LUMGUZA-85146 format. One record per atom (N, C-alpha, C, O): x, y, z; residue number from 1. Coordinates in nm, 3 decimals, decimal comma. Layout:
BEGIN
X; Y; Z; NUM
...
//
This chain:
BEGIN
-1,329; 1,450; 0,112; 1
-1,337; 1,582; 0,052; 1
-1,392; 1,678; 0,158; 1
-1,497; 1,653; 0,218; 1
-1,321; 1,784; 0,178; 2
-1,368; 1,874; 0,281; 2
-1,430; 2,000; 0,222; 2
-1,517; 2,060; 0,286; 2
-1,389; 2,041; 0,105; 3
-1,443; 2,164; 0,049; 3
-1,449; 2,151; -0,103; 3
-1,356; 2,101; -0,166; 3
-1,557; 2,196; -0,159; 4
-1,575; 2,190; -0,304; 4
-1,619; 2,327; -0,352; 4
-1,710; 2,388; -0,296; 4
-1,555; 2,375; -0,457; 5
-1,599; 2,498; -0,523; 5
-1,624; 2,463; -0,669; 5
-1,537; 2,409; -0,737; 5
-1,744; 2,494; -0,717; 6
-1,781; 2,451; -0,852; 6
-1,853; 2,560; -0,929; 6
-1,945; 2,624; -0,879; 6
-1,809; 2,579; -1,051; 7
-1,884; 2,652; -1,153; 7
-1,879; 2,559; -1,274; 7
-1,781; 2,488; -1,291; 7
-1,982; 2,558; -1,359; 8
-1,981; 2,465; -1,472; 8
-1,850; 2,475; -1,553; 8
-1,812; 2,583; -1,600; 8
-1,784; 2,362; -1,566; 9
-1,659; 2,356; -1,641; 9
-1,534; 2,366; -1,555; 9
-1,423; 2,342; -1,602; 9
-1,551; 2,403; -1,429; 10
-1,436; 2,421; -1,339; 10
-1,474; 2,371; -1,199; 10
-1,577; 2,409; -1,144; 10
-1,390; 2,286; -1,145; 11
-1,417; 2,227; -1,014; 11
-1,288; 2,228; -0,932; 11
-1,184; 2,183; -0,978; 11
-1,295; 2,281; -0,809; 12
-1,182; 2,276; -0,717; 12
-1,226; 2,195; -0,595; 12
-1,331; 2,219; -0,537; 12
-1,143; 2,098; -0,560; 13
-1,173; 2,011; -0,446; 13
-1,053; 2,012; -0,352; 13
-0,939; 1,999; -0,394; 13
-1,080; 2,029; -0,225; 14
-0,976; 2,019; -0,122; 14
-0,981; 1,876; -0,066; 14
-1,086; 1,829; -0,023; 14
-0,867; 1,810; -0,069; 15
-0,856; 1,672; -0,022; 15
-0,744; 1,667; 0,082; 15
-0,627; 1,672; 0,047; 15
-0,779; 1,656; 0,209; 16
-0,677; 1,657; 0,315; 16
-0,569; 1,551; 0,297; 16
-0,453; 1,577; 0,327; 16
-0,604; 1,431; 0,248; 17
-0,505; 1,324; 0,231; 17
-0,401; 1,358; 0,124; 17
-0,294; 1,297; 0,121; 17
-0,431; 1,454; 0,038; 18
-0,342; 1,490; -0,071; 18
-0,222; 1,572; -0,023; 18
-0,117; 1,574; -0,088; 18
-0,236; 1,637; 0,092; 19
-0,126; 1,720; 0,144; 19
-0,003; 1,634; 0,170; 19
-0,011; 1,528; 0,232; 19
0,111; 1,684; 0,121; 20
0,240; 1,616; 0,137; 20
0,238; 1,473; 0,083; 20
0,304; 1,384; 0,137; 20
0,161; 1,453; -0,023; 21
0,151; 1,320; -0,082; 21
0,157; 1,331; -0,235; 21
0,056; 1,315; -0,302; 21
0,277; 1,359; -0,290; 22
0,289; 1,377; -0,435; 22
0,253; 1,253; -0,515; 22
0,205; 1,263; -0,628; 22
0,275; 1,135; -0,458; 23
0,238; 1,011; -0,530; 23
0,087; 1,005; -0,550; 23
0,040; 0,966; -0,657; 23
0,013; 1,042; -0,448; 24
-0,132; 1,043; -0,459; 24
-0,176; 1,148; -0,561; 24
-0,269; 1,125; -0,638; 24
-0,109; 1,264; -0,561; 25
-0,142; 1,371; -0,657; 25
-0,122; 1,321; -0,800; 25
-0,208; 1,342; -0,886; 25
-0,008; 1,254; -0,825; 26
0,019; 1,203; -0,960; 26
-0,084; 1,098; -1,001; 26
-0,131; 1,097; -1,115; 26
-0,119; 1,010; -0,909; 27
-0,218; 0,905; -0,938; 27
-0,354; 0,967; -0,970; 27
-0,422; 0,924; -1,063; 27
-0,392; 1,067; -0,893; 28
-0,520; 1,133; -0,914; 28
-0,524; 1,205; -1,048; 28
-0,625; 1,201; -1,119; 28
-0,414; 1,272; -1,082; 29
-0,406; 1,341; -1,211; 29
-0,424; 1,240; -1,325; 29
-0,501; 1,264; -1,418; 29
-0,354; 1,128; -1,317; 30
-0,363; 1,024; -1,421; 30
-0,506; 0,974; -1,436; 30
-0,558; 0,963; -1,547; 30
-0,570; 0,944; -1,323; 31
-0,708; 0,892; -1,328; 31
-0,804; 0,995; -1,387; 31
-0,885; 0,964; -1,474; 31
-0,793; 1,119; -1,338; 32
-0,889; 1,222; -1,383; 32
-0,868; 1,260; -1,528; 32
-0,965; 1,284; -1,601; 32
-0,742; 1,268; -1,573; 33
-0,715; 1,305; -1,712; 33
-0,765; 1,200; -1,811; 33
-0,791; 1,230; -1,927; 33
-0,780; 1,076; -1,763; 34
-0,831; 0,971; -1,852; 34
-0,983; 0,971; -1,862; 34
-1,041; 0,895; -1,939; 34
-1,048; 1,058; -1,785; 35
-1,194; 1,067; -1,786; 35
-1,239; 1,149; -1,907; 35
-1,187; 1,257; -1,933; 35
-1,335; 1,097; -1,980; 36
-1,389; 1,166; -2,097; 36
-1,446; 1,302; -2,056; 36
-1,526; 1,312; -1,963; 36
-1,403; 1,405; -2,127; 37
-1,454; 1,540; -2,102; 37
-1,364; 1,624; -2,012; 37
-1,380; 1,746; -2,005; 37
-1,270; 1,561; -1,942; 38
-1,179; 1,638; -1,857; 38
-1,066; 1,691; -1,944; 38
-0,997; 1,614; -2,011; 38
-1,048; 1,824; -1,943; 39
-0,945; 1,884; -2,028; 39
-0,814; 1,909; -1,954; 39
-0,707; 1,901; -2,015; 39
-0,819; 1,939; -1,825; 40
-0,694; 1,958; -1,751; 40
-0,716; 1,932; -1,602; 40
-0,825; 1,951; -1,548; 40
-0,608; 1,888; -1,538; 41
-0,611; 1,861; -1,394; 41
-0,481; 1,913; -1,335; 41
-0,372; 1,883; -1,384; 41
-0,492; 1,991; -1,229; 42
-0,375; 2,037; -1,155; 42
-0,398; 1,998; -1,009; 42
-0,492; 2,042; -0,945; 42
-0,308; 1,912; -0,960; 43
-0,317; 1,869; -0,820; 43
-0,199; 1,929; -0,745; 43
-0,084; 1,917; -0,789; 43
-0,226; 1,992; -0,634; 44
-0,122; 2,057; -0,555; 44
-0,109; 1,984; -0,421; 44
-0,197; 1,992; -0,336; 44
0,003; 1,912; -0,405; 45
0,021; 1,836; -0,281; 45
0,064; 1,924; -0,164; 45
0,069; 1,877; -0,050; 45
0,095; 2,050; -0,189; 46
0,125; 2,142; -0,078; 46
-0,002; 2,194; -0,014; 46
-0,010; 2,207; 0,108; 46
-0,102; 2,224; -0,096; 47
-0,227; 2,278; -0,043; 47
-0,336; 2,172; -0,026; 47
-0,436; 2,196; 0,041; 47
-0,317; 2,056; -0,086; 48
-0,419; 1,951; -0,079; 48
-0,538; 1,983; -0,168; 48
-0,652; 1,948; -0,135; 48
-0,512; 2,049; -0,280; 49
-0,620; 2,095; -0,366; 49
-0,605; 2,039; -0,507; 49
-0,493; 2,020; -0,556; 49
-0,718; 2,014; -0,572; 50
-0,720; 1,966; -0,710; 50
-0,810; 2,060; -0,790; 50
-0,925; 2,084; -0,752; 50
-0,758; 2,111; -0,900; 51
-0,835; 2,196; -0,990; 51
-0,860; 2,118; -1,118; 51
-0,766; 2,071; -1,183; 51
-0,987; 2,106; -1,154; 52
-1,025; 2,025; -1,270; 52
-1,105; 2,113; -1,366; 52
-1,206; 2,172; -1,328; 52
-1,059; 2,121; -1,490; 53
-1,135; 2,187; -1,596; 53
-1,196; 2,077; -1,682; 53
-1,128; 1,981; -1,720; 53
-1,322; 2,091; -1,713; 54
-1,390; 1,985; -1,788; 54
-1,498; 2,046; -1,876; 54
-1,541; 2,160; -1,856; 54
-1,540; 1,969; -1,975; 55
-1,649; 2,008; -2,064; 55
-1,778; 1,956; -2,001; 55
-1,801; 1,835; -1,998; 55
-1,860; 2,046; -1,951; 56
-1,981; 2,002; -1,878; 56
-2,086; 1,937; -1,968; 56
-2,181; 1,878; -1,918; 56
-2,070; 1,946; -2,101; 57
-2,163; 1,876; -2,189; 57
-2,116; 1,733; -2,216; 57
-2,194; 1,649; -2,260; 57
-1,986; 1,704; -2,188; 58
-1,932; 1,571; -2,214; 58
-1,900; 1,493; -2,087; 58
-1,869; 1,374; -2,092; 58
-1,908; 1,559; -1,973; 59
-1,867; 1,495; -1,849; 59
-1,959; 1,539; -1,736; 59
-1,991; 1,657; -1,724; 59
-2,000; 1,445; -1,655; 60
-2,082; 1,483; -1,540; 60
-1,998; 1,476; -1,412; 60
-1,897; 1,407; -1,407; 60
-2,042; 1,548; -1,311; 61
-1,967; 1,554; -1,185; 61
-1,958; 1,418; -1,116; 61
-1,858; 1,389; -1,050; 61
-2,059; 1,336; -1,129; 62
-2,055; 1,204; -1,065; 62
-1,936; 1,121; -1,113; 62
-1,874; 1,051; -1,034; 62
-1,905; 1,128; -1,242; 63
-1,792; 1,050; -1,294; 63
-1,660; 1,103; -1,238; 63
-1,566; 1,026; -1,219; 63
-1,653; 1,231; -1,211; 64
-1,533; 1,288; -1,149; 64
-1,526; 1,248; -1,001; 64
-1,421; 1,205; -0,953; 64
-1,637; 1,263; -0,931; 65
-1,637; 1,234; -0,787; 65
-1,609; 1,086; -0,757; 65
-1,557; 1,053; -0,651; 65
-1,642; 0,997; -0,850; 66
-1,614; 0,855; -0,828; 66
-1,464; 0,828; -0,821; 66
-1,421; 0,731; -0,759; 66
-1,385; 0,914; -0,884; 67
-1,240; 0,894; -0,887; 67
-1,166; 0,963; -0,772; 67
-1,049; 0,935; -0,747; 67
-1,235; 1,051; -0,704; 68
-1,173; 1,128; -0,596; 68
-1,187; 1,050; -0,466; 68
-1,296; 1,005; -0,432; 68
-1,075; 1,033; -0,392; 69
-1,085; 0,958; -0,266; 69
-1,175; 1,030; -0,166; 69
-1,174; 1,152; -0,155; 69
-1,251; 0,952; -0,098; 70
-1,340; 1,009; 0,004; 70
-1,279; 0,988; 0,141; 70
-1,231; 0,879; 0,174; 70
-1,282; 1,093; 0,218; 71
-1,228; 1,084; 0,353; 71
-1,343; 1,063; 0,451; 71
-1,442; 1,135; 0,445; 71
-1,331; 0,964; 0,540; 72
-1,436; 0,948; 0,639; 72
-1,440; 1,069; 0,731; 72
-1,336; 1,125; 0,767; 72
-1,558; 1,107; 0,768; 73
-1,573; 1,223; 0,856; 73
-1,522; 1,185; 0,996; 73
-1,568; 1,087; 1,055; 73
-1,430; 1,262; 1,045; 74
-1,372; 1,235; 1,176; 74
-1,420; 1,343; 1,271; 74
-1,398; 1,462; 1,250; 74
-1,486; 1,298; 1,374; 75
-1,535; 1,394; 1,475; 75
-1,420; 1,429; 1,568; 75
-1,343; 1,341; 1,607; 75
-1,408; 1,555; 1,605; 76
-1,300; 1,592; 1,697; 76
-1,322; 1,527; 1,833; 76
-1,434; 1,519; 1,883; 76
-1,213; 1,481; 1,892; 77
-1,220; 1,417; 2,023; 77
-1,222; 1,522; 2,133; 77
-1,217; 1,642; 2,105; 77
-1,229; 1,476; 2,258; 78
-1,225; 1,572; 2,369; 78
-1,091; 1,644; 2,371; 78
-0,989; 1,588; 2,332; 78
-1,092; 1,767; 2,417; 79
-0,969; 1,845; 2,423; 79
-0,866; 1,775; 2,512; 79
-0,900; 1,710; 2,611; 79
-0,744; 1,790; 2,474; 80
-0,636; 1,725; 2,549; 80
-0,607; 1,806; 2,676; 80
-0,524; 1,896; 2,676; 80
-0,677; 1,772; 2,781; 81
-0,662; 1,843; 2,907; 81
-0,541; 1,791; 2,983; 81
-0,467; 1,868; 3,043; 81
-0,520; 1,662; 2,979; 82
-0,414; 1,602; 3,058; 82
-0,275; 1,657; 3,025; 82
-0,204; 1,696; 3,118; 82
-0,232; 1,663; 2,899; 83
-0,098; 1,718; 2,872; 83
-0,085; 1,863; 2,919; 83
0,021; 1,902; 2,966; 83
-0,190; 1,941; 2,906; 84
-0,184; 2,079; 2,949; 84
-0,168; 2,086; 3,101; 84
-0,091; 2,167; 3,152; 84
-0,241; 2,002; 3,173; 85
-0,231; 1,997; 3,319; 85
-0,092; 1,952; 3,362; 85
-0,034; 2,009; 3,454; 85
-0,039; 1,851; 3,295; 86
0,095; 1,803; 3,328; 86
0,199; 1,913; 3,304; 86
0,294; 1,925; 3,381; 86
0,181; 1,991; 3,199; 87
0,273; 2,103; 3,172; 87
0,267; 2,207; 3,282; 87
0,371; 2,261; 3,321; 87
0,147; 2,237; 3,331; 88
0,134; 2,335; 3,439; 88
0,200; 2,285; 3,567; 88
0,264; 2,362; 3,638; 88
0,183; 2,157; 3,596; 89
0,245; 2,099; 3,715; 89
0,398; 2,105; 3,702; 89
0,468; 2,141; 3,797; 89
0,448; 2,069; 3,586; 90
0,594; 2,073; 3,564; 90
0,646; 2,215; 3,580; 90
0,751; 2,235; 3,642; 90
0,575; 2,314; 3,526; 91
0,616; 2,454; 3,543; 91
0,618; 2,494; 3,689; 91
0,712; 2,560; 3,734; 91
0,517; 2,454; 3,765; 92
0,511; 2,488; 3,907; 92
0,628; 2,427; 3,983; 92
0,686; 2,491; 4,071; 92
0,664; 2,305; 3,950; 93
0,776; 2,239; 4,017; 93
0,907; 2,311; 3,986; 93
0,989; 2,333; 4,075; 93
0,926; 2,347; 3,859; 94
1,049; 2,418; 3,820; 94
1,059; 2,551; 3,893; 94
1,165; 2,584; 3,946; 94
0,950; 2,628; 3,896; 95
0,954; 2,759; 3,964; 95
0,975; 2,742; 4,115; 95
1,044; 2,824; 4,177; 95
0,917; 2,641; 4,173; 96
0,939; 2,615; 4,316; 96
1,087; 2,586; 4,341; 96
1,145; 2,635; 4,438; 96
1,148; 2,505; 4,254; 97
1,289; 2,472; 4,270; 97
1,376; 2,596; 4,255; 97
1,472; 2,614; 4,330; 97
1,344; 2,682; 4,159; 98
1,421; 2,805; 4,140; 98
1,408; 2,897; 4,261; 98
1,507; 2,948; 4,311; 98
1,285; 2,917; 4,307; 99
1,263; 3,005; 4,424; 99
1,334; 2,952; 4,547; 99
1,395; 3,029; 4,622; 99
1,328; 2,822; 4,570; 100
1,394; 2,762; 4,686; 100
1,545; 2,779; 4,676; 100
1,611; 2,812; 4,775; 100
1,600; 2,757; 4,557; 101
1,744; 2,772; 4,539; 101
1,787; 2,916; 4,563; 101
1,891; 2,939; 4,625; 101
1,709; 3,013; 4,514; 102
1,743; 3,154; 4,535; 102
1,734; 3,189; 4,683; 102
1,823; 3,256; 4,736; 102
1,628; 3,145; 4,750; 103
1,611; 3,176; 4,893; 103
1,726; 3,120; 4,976; 103
1,772; 3,185; 5,070; 103
1,773; 3,003; 4,943; 104
1,882; 2,941; 5,019; 104
2,017; 2,999; 4,982; 104
2,110; 2,998; 5,063; 104
2,029; 3,051; 4,860; 105
2,157; 3,105; 4,815; 105
2,184; 3,244; 4,868; 105
2,299; 3,279; 4,892; 105
2,081; 3,325; 4,887; 106
2,099; 3,464; 4,930; 106
2,174; 3,471; 5,064; 106
2,271; 3,547; 5,072; 106
2,135; 3,399; 5,167; 107
2,211; 3,408; 5,292; 107
2,357; 3,365; 5,276; 107
2,445; 3,423; 5,339; 107
2,384; 3,265; 5,195; 108
2,521; 3,221; 5,174; 108
2,605; 3,328; 5,105; 108
2,720; 3,352; 5,142; 108
2,545; 3,392; 5,004; 109
2,615; 3,499; 4,933; 109
2,639; 3,617; 5,026; 109
2,748; 3,673; 5,027; 109
2,540; 3,656; 5,104; 110
2,554; 3,768; 5,195; 110
2,659; 3,740; 5,303; 110
2,739; 3,828; 5,335; 110
2,661; 3,620; 5,357; 111
2,760; 3,588; 5,460; 111
2,902; 3,587; 5,402; 111
2,998; 3,618; 5,471; 111
2,914; 3,550; 5,275; 112
3,047; 3,551; 5,212; 112
3,093; 3,692; 5,186; 112
3,213; 3,720; 5,189; 112
3,000; 3,783; 5,160; 113
3,036; 3,923; 5,134; 113
3,066; 4,000; 5,263; 113
3,147; 4,093; 5,261; 113
3,005; 3,963; 5,372; 114
3,022; 4,037; 5,496; 114
3,133; 3,977; 5,575; 114
3,163; 4,025; 5,684; 114
//
């Protein structure tokens, strides 16, 4: 779970694994709707968001959170420097080849015209 917005009776949870995963959305809806006190569940696999309406006197948040998949916190790795460097080298080689071809072609074109 990456983001939670809560007011009593209404809970919105962003779940990154839910994006582009309609089977997971359907499974989550089924599980949550079977929870006592939950009145409606809307899971959106395009946004990765679940909206839950519940009766806060009949249902506690812990029972809802137990059914929601937890994502392990992933720390960002070091920036990908190598692919960017390789791209710059490839660009330099291409431009060198173009410049060399133009420099060698100009005298040939001029001699053919004169």
